[in-house]
Backbone bond lengths (Angstrom), bond angles and torsions (degrees), N, CA, C in turn:
res aa  C-N    CA-C-N  psi(-1)  N-CA   C-N-CA  omega(-1)  CA-C   N-CA-C  phi
1 M - - - 1.445 - - 1.525 108.56 -
2 A 1.320 116.14 128.62 1.457 121.57 -179.43 1.523 110.20 -93.30
3 V 1.341 115.91 129.63 1.456 121.57 178.99 1.524 108.20 -128.49
4 K 1.327 115.31 128.79 1.463 121.21 178.62 1.525 107.36 -130.35
5 L 1.322 116.43 135.41 1.459 121.48 -178.98 1.520 109.58 -122.47
6 F 1.330 115.28 120.06 1.453 122.21 171.96 1.515 106.16 -96.22
7 A 1.329 117.09 124.69 1.454 120.71 -173.81 1.523 110.58 -143.58
8 L 1.335 114.27 170.35 1.454 122.08 170.57 1.523 106.54 -115.56
9 S 1.312 116.76 138.97 1.468 120.28 -176.40 1.524 112.57 -64.52
10 T 1.324 117.57 -22.35 1.464 121.87 -176.58 1.531 113.81 -99.62
11 C 1.305 117.68 -0.58 1.473 122.66 -173.19 1.534 111.13 -88.75
12 P 1.344 118.25 121.07 1.466 120.10 -179.63 1.534 112.99 -64.10
13 Y 1.323 118.25 -35.73 1.466 120.56 179.13 1.528 110.80 -69.99
14 C 1.323 116.21 -33.03 1.469 120.51 175.20 1.524 109.89 -65.13
15 R 1.334 116.46 -43.26 1.463 120.32 179.03 1.530 110.90 -64.40
16 M 1.336 117.20 -39.12 1.470 120.04 178.61 1.532 110.91 -64.79
17 T 1.333 116.62 -40.94 1.462 120.66 178.57 1.519 110.27 -63.86
18 R 1.311 116.06 -46.14 1.473 120.73 179.55 1.528 110.42 -60.67
19 K 1.334 116.96 -46.31 1.469 121.07 -179.88 1.522 110.75 -62.50
20 Y 1.320 117.61 -41.12 1.464 120.99 179.60 1.529 110.39 -60.96
21 L 1.325 116.64 -44.59 1.464 120.34 178.64 1.527 110.55 -63.98
22 E 1.334 116.67 -45.48 1.461 120.49 -179.79 1.524 111.58 -64.05
23 D 1.334 116.92 -42.82 1.465 121.19 -179.27 1.525 112.47 -63.01
24 N 1.339 115.97 -24.72 1.463 120.79 179.68 1.526 112.15 -102.59
25 D 1.330 115.93 17.15 1.470 122.55 176.51 1.526 113.80 53.82
26 V 1.337 115.19 39.35 1.461 120.79 177.93 1.528 108.01 -91.35
27 E 1.319 116.52 126.17 1.460 120.51 174.68 1.518 107.91 -78.93
28 F 1.340 115.91 132.56 1.458 119.13 -179.00 1.523 109.86 -151.85
29 D 1.330 113.90 155.21 1.463 120.80 173.92 1.523 107.09 -93.20
30 L 1.318 116.67 131.53 1.456 122.35 -177.87 1.516 109.99 -114.02
31 L 1.330 115.32 129.62 1.459 121.17 171.83 1.521 107.09 -121.32
32 E 1.327 116.73 109.59 1.462 120.49 173.96 1.526 106.01 -89.27
33 V 1.318 114.54 96.87 1.453 122.69 -167.78 1.533 111.83 -60.06
34 D 1.329 117.82 -37.40 1.466 120.08 -178.20 1.534 112.96 -69.51
35 L 1.315 117.24 -15.40 1.463 120.73 178.84 1.529 112.64 -94.04
36 L 1.327 115.88 -8.39 1.465 120.46 177.72 1.522 109.45 -79.44
37 E 1.326 116.44 161.51 1.458 120.57 -179.99 1.520 110.46 -132.97
38 G 1.313 115.08 157.42 1.456 122.16 172.20 1.515 114.49 58.11
39 Q 1.334 114.81 -137.13 1.463 120.96 -176.05 1.517 112.28 -63.65
40 E 1.324 116.92 -34.60 1.467 120.57 178.88 1.539 110.44 -60.01
41 R 1.317 116.39 -42.48 1.473 121.12 178.40 1.529 110.66 -67.45
42 T 1.323 116.49 -45.03 1.463 121.61 178.71 1.526 110.53 -58.28
43 D 1.315 116.21 -45.04 1.467 121.17 179.83 1.524 111.51 -64.10
44 A 1.331 117.44 -41.37 1.467 121.35 -179.66 1.525 110.60 -64.96
45 I 1.328 117.63 -42.54 1.468 121.15 178.58 1.520 109.95 -63.93
46 A 1.321 117.42 -41.71 1.471 121.14 177.94 1.519 110.57 -62.17
47 E 1.328 117.22 -39.72 1.467 120.51 179.11 1.527 110.96 -66.46
48 V 1.338 117.04 -41.19 1.471 120.58 177.60 1.526 110.18 -61.51
49 K 1.326 117.54 -44.31 1.470 121.54 178.85 1.523 110.98 -61.49
50 E 1.331 116.54 -42.24 1.469 121.02 179.96 1.524 111.04 -65.26
51 L 1.331 116.67 -41.54 1.466 120.92 -177.95 1.519 112.87 -72.37
52 S 1.342 115.94 -42.38 1.463 119.13 -169.38 1.522 114.68 -109.99
53 G 1.314 117.01 -11.59 1.451 119.75 -177.91 1.520 113.18 82.07
54 G 1.308 117.63 4.98 1.460 121.22 -179.89 1.509 110.56 -163.04
55 T 1.326 115.03 -158.20 1.463 119.29 179.97 1.519 111.10 -128.26
56 S 1.313 116.81 37.28 1.461 121.17 174.15 1.519 109.12 -82.28
57 F 1.315 115.48 148.87 1.465 121.20 178.94 1.512 109.17 -129.36
58 P 1.318 117.74 153.87 1.457 128.99 -2.24 1.525 111.79 -78.45
59 V 1.323 114.93 161.69 1.461 122.33 171.89 1.527 106.36 -124.63
60 A 1.317 115.00 115.32 1.460 120.95 177.24 1.522 108.27 -104.86
61 V 1.312 116.13 134.46 1.458 121.49 176.14 1.522 106.50 -117.51
62 I 1.328 114.87 115.06 1.465 121.55 179.77 1.517 106.52 -115.11
63 D 1.319 115.29 110.37 1.458 122.07 -167.53 1.525 106.97 54.76
64 D 1.315 119.92 -113.68 1.463 120.98 179.69 1.523 112.28 -108.96
65 E 1.309 118.31 6.73 1.467 123.22 -179.45 1.525 109.95 -90.98
66 V 1.330 115.89 130.02 1.463 121.49 -179.74 1.532 108.87 -104.29
67 I 1.333 115.59 129.05 1.458 121.55 178.36 1.526 107.27 -121.57
68 V 1.331 116.28 118.47 1.461 121.31 179.76 1.522 108.15 -100.24
69 G 1.327 116.02 129.69 1.453 121.23 -178.64 1.525 110.67 88.67
70 F 1.328 114.77 175.11 1.470 119.79 178.89 1.521 108.00 -88.66
71 N 1.332 115.91 96.52 1.455 122.89 -178.98 1.531 107.35 -115.66
72 K 1.335 114.38 84.62 1.472 120.40 -175.04 1.529 111.71 -57.17
73 K 1.319 116.51 -41.51 1.472 120.24 -178.45 1.535 111.03 -61.35
74 K 1.312 116.47 -46.63 1.470 120.49 -178.68 1.534 110.83 -66.91
75 I 1.339 116.83 -41.23 1.459 120.22 178.34 1.519 109.72 -62.37
76 R 1.328 116.92 -44.92 1.462 121.74 179.83 1.535 110.85 -60.31
77 E 1.345 116.40 -43.33 1.467 120.19 178.38 1.528 111.37 -62.77
78 M 1.331 116.52 -46.47 1.461 120.82 -177.05 1.526 111.28 -64.08
79 L 1.336 117.24 -34.69 1.453 120.82 -175.92 1.530 112.78 -97.57
80 S 1.330 116.20 0.49 1.475 121.77 -178.68 1.529 111.59 54.55
81 L 1.332 116.30 47.88 1.460 121.47 -179.74 1.523 110.63 -88.09
């Protein structure tokens, strides 16, 4: 199962999502968008907009399912935790 997390380093909900994944031993790719620079940052923001329809964080992508915000119940369901 592929898990990708788009987050901001300063966002408390992003930190909660990251901690929840780590606490449950979920392997995931993390992109802290505010720490990226140049084209890499531009591309990440464009991807977040395409996935979520906006620029709210965090955005978790579990397989092809997009979860915007810290939604523990939905993450747990998607990962069968």
